[in-house]
N, C-alpha and C positions, 0 to 999 in steps of 0.2 A: 474383545478389544483387539485391534489389529497392531501385532507386536513390534512391525516394520516402523523405526524412528519414536516409538512410544505412541502410536497414534491411537488415541481414544476416541470411541464413538460418544458424541456428547447427547447422550438419551437423555431422556425429559423427564421429570424435572432434574436438572442439573445445574450445580455452582460452575461448571465448567467456564460459561462464558461471562458472567456476572455473579460476583459475589453481594449478596444483597446488600450487605452492610459497607462493601470497598467500591465495588467496579461500577456501580450506578449510582452514585452519590448519597449513599446513605440515609435510608430510614426515612427520607420527606417524599413530597410525590413524584415520584419517579418517571411517570407518564409524560411530563414535559420536559424532563432531560434530555439532552442531546449529547451523544456519545460517537466519538469517531473512531473507526477501528482502520489500521492500516495494516496488510499482511504483506509480506517482504515474499521474495520468490521461491524460496524453498518452501512456504506454506502454501504455494499453488501449482506445484510441480503435479501434475497430472489429475485426472478427475476426481480419483479418491481423495487426495488432499483437498482439492477443491470444494468437494461436498463437505468432509469434515469442516473446513473454515467455515463454511455458510451454514453449518449446524449451531457454531459458535454466534454466528449473527443472527439467526433466528432467537437462540435463547435470549439475548440481549433485547431483541427488538420487542419482545414481552411486555418489557418494563421502561423500555426508554425508545426515544428516536436515534436512530442509528445511521450513519454515513460510512461510507467504505472506500478506503485509498488504497489502489492495487499497484503492486509492482508487474514488471514483465515476468513470465515463467521462468524461472533460474535457467540461466545459460543461452537465452535467447536473445538477451541485448548484446553479448559479445557475439552470437552467431550473426546478428545483423550487422555489427561493426566489421565483421570478418566478409561481408558482401564488400565492403565500401572497401577494405584493403585489396580484393579482388579487383575491384572496379579500378581503383588507381593504378593496379599492374595490368590492366588491359586485358584481363580475363573475364571477358562479358559473358560466354558461356557458362562459365564456374559460377558466376555471380548470378545469371538467373537461375540455375539450377539450385544454388544455396536459398534463394528468396521462395522457391516452389518448396524445399524443403522444411523453410519455417512454417509457411501455410500448411503444410502437411502436418506438423506438429499439432498444431491447434485442432485442425479438423480430425485427428484421432482424439483427443480429449474432448471434442464435441460429440463424437460416437460413442465415449466410453460413459459420458454424462447421462446416456438413455432417455432423453429428453422425448416428451411427445412428439407425435408425427408432426404437427402444424409448427410446435415450437422448434422442431429441430430444424424444419425445411427454414424457417424463417433466419434462425441463427448461422444456417448454412449460407444462405444468400448475405448475409451481413458479411462473413469471415470472408467469404469469397470477394467480394468487392472491396474489402480490404486488401487481399491479397493481388487483386489486378493494380489498387493503386501502388501497393510494393514494386510490383513488378514494372510498373509505369516508371518510377523512380529510377530504376535500374536502366531500363532501355533508354531514359533519357539521359543519362549521367553523359557530360561530357568527356572527351577522351582526356586525361591527364588532371581534369579538374579535381580539386580538393577545395572544400569551402565549408566551413562551420555549419552555413546555413542547409547544406545538402547534407552534411553527417547526421544533423538534428533529425531533420525529416526522415530520414532510414531509421535511425534509433528509437524514433516515437512508435514505430509501430507494434512493439511488443507490448508495452501498457494498452495499446487500443485494440490489440487483440484481446490481451486478458481480461480488461473490464467487461468486453462482451461475455467473455464465457463464463466468468463469475456471476456476472448479473443473471445468466443462465442458470446457473448453478443454484442459486437463490430461488429463482422461479419453479424450479424443479422442487423444492420443498415447501412450496406455497406462499413465496413471499411477494410482494410486489417490487420489482426492481427494474433500474433504470441505468445504463450504462451513461456516464457523462465524460467527455473529452475535457481535461483540464485548461486546453487551451482556449475553451470557450469563455473562461472567466479570469485564469492566471494571468495577469498582463505583464510582460517582462521586458527589460531592456534588449538590445540586439546584439547582446555579447554572446555569440552561439557556443554552444556546447557547455558554460557556466553563466547562464543568465541570471541577472538578478530580479525577482518580483518586485513588482509596485503594489504593497500591501493595500493600502487603502482603496486604490482603485479595483484589485482582485476581490476585495470585500466587497465593495459595493455591486460590483457584475454578479459575484459569485451568490450572495443572498437573494437575489434575483431567480437564479436558476435553481438554487439547492433547496432554500426554504418550502416553496410551494410543493416541492416532493415529500419532503417531512411531514408538512401538514397533511397530505393523503396518506400518511404512514408508509409511503414507498422508500425503497432503500435506493439513494443515489448511489452507484459506483464508479469512482470518480479514478480517473488515471493519475497515478502518481508520475514524477518525473519531468512532466512538459509543461510548457506555457507556451504563450505568442506574443510577438511584438505588437504593438499598436495596429499595425497595417496587415495583421492576420497571418506573418509567418510562422512558424512553429519553431519553437527554442527548447533547450531543456535545461535542468538546473544543476548538470553536472552528474557523474556516477555517484550512485550510491547516495542520491538524494530524496527517495522516496519518502524517509522518515520526514525529511523537511517539508515535502509534499503534503503528509498526514498533518504536521503541524498547521501548515497554510489553512488546509480546510476546515480544521477546527477553528482557526481563528477565524475565518470566513462566518461561520457556523454560531459563533462565541460559544462552543463547546463546552460541557463542563469538565469532561474528561477526554484524552488523545490514550489510545491502546495500541502499543505497537506489538503487535503478533509476530515472533521471530522463531528460532530454533534453539534458544536457550532459556533457562528458567527466568533470567533477569540479570541484573549487573552485579558483577563479581569484584571483590577488592584486586584479583590479579585473574589472569587468562587461567581459567581451571583445567584447560589441557596441557599448560606448561608447569601448574606450581600445584601442589597437594594441598597446601594452605590456602588456598582461594577460598574464600566465603563469600556467600550470597548475601547481598546488601538487601534487606525487606524495605528499607525506608532514606529516602535521600531528600534533603533541602535541594533547592535549584544551585546554590552555591555549592554544595557539597559534590552535585554531579557535575559541574561545571570543572571543579577542583580535580576531580578525576580525568576528568577529558583533557585537561591542561597537562596533567601529569602523563597522558600517553595511554590511557585506558580507553578501549574501544565501547563507548558508551551510546551516543548518539550521533547523528548528524549536528555539527557546531551550532545549527543556527535554528535548531528546536527548543534548547533552553532558554534563549533570549526572548523568544517569541511565546512560549509557554509562560515565563515567569511575567512578562507583560501583561497578559490577560489572567494571571493566576488560574490557569488550567492545571489540572492536574494530570502527570503523565504516566502510565503505566508500562513496563516492558515485560511481556508474558511468552510462555512458549505455546505455539500452536499444539505441539506434540504433545505436551504435557499440559494440558489446561487446568488441572486439579491445583498445581500449584500457583500459589498467590503471586509471585513475580516481586519486581521491584516498584515500588511506587516513589514518584517524584513530585514534591509538591511544596506549598508555602511551608516555613517553619513552625508556623504555629500550628499545624494542623499534625504535627510529628509524634510518634511515640518514642520517649528514653529507651525504653525498652526493646523496640525494635530497631533504634539506630545503634543498639549495643549489639544487634545481631540475634535477639531473640525470634523465637518462630512465629510466623504469622498466625 
């Protein structure tokens, strides 16, 4: 076991990535079930964490079709937005240097993944192409210009780089994996920095891209956070919207379950860092989770639950660094256990 952050190797066989009667749709033919995993930035910070998360995917992929949605590595989006601030201040040299640093962070992770020579060469080329695009954004910035459109283009690079690295981590473990930029199918309005998705059109477009990959037992690794206008301009769904992106991908695929992998054991009655009386909630209905969110609890992105309820998708909140913990399950009321609702053990 890696003691840092409670990171535990997902050895095989292991219940870490799927609990056979819970996470992957309980007791029926699970080979045709679809599960969407979403990993937050803290779960992807560095090669070790990426490989750990990739093992969770590998376990689930043994019994289900799995699609993955990824955030940018922790801190990268803030770093990219700092480039925008430097450009607005007319500090082009500083902005260019920061762009090179951002690329360098991802190249270091690639080095630490220790891929085979051919895969490493291909991945390095892909990352460097993205780095060149990022640098082009910096150099083409107009003096004093500030627009949501240019801001969204800059902010999108974190997820685009992360998806390629995570796909490489899956490939390192022997899984077929394909990075997919969500702007290829998540169609949005042109309210930059906080775009709203057109769900039905996104669903139609997304199924054409993602379903063939799942049928081939490949894992699509989809960028969270970003979409595109009908004329192809990149948008973002707003800060901390990758959970929502996970729900969109799950909705597109008509997934049975969405698993939000994060750095806490689930949803609590209060902030466990602030209250010794905070209790982990093992089971919630959509309405109960929504009520917690209305009361100020940090549960999920507010648009996740309505979308999940509409399709009766089960949502899990689980801890990447403590995958043996069952986490919190949010689902239709009829499926919930009174014992678990009262705080009983999983």
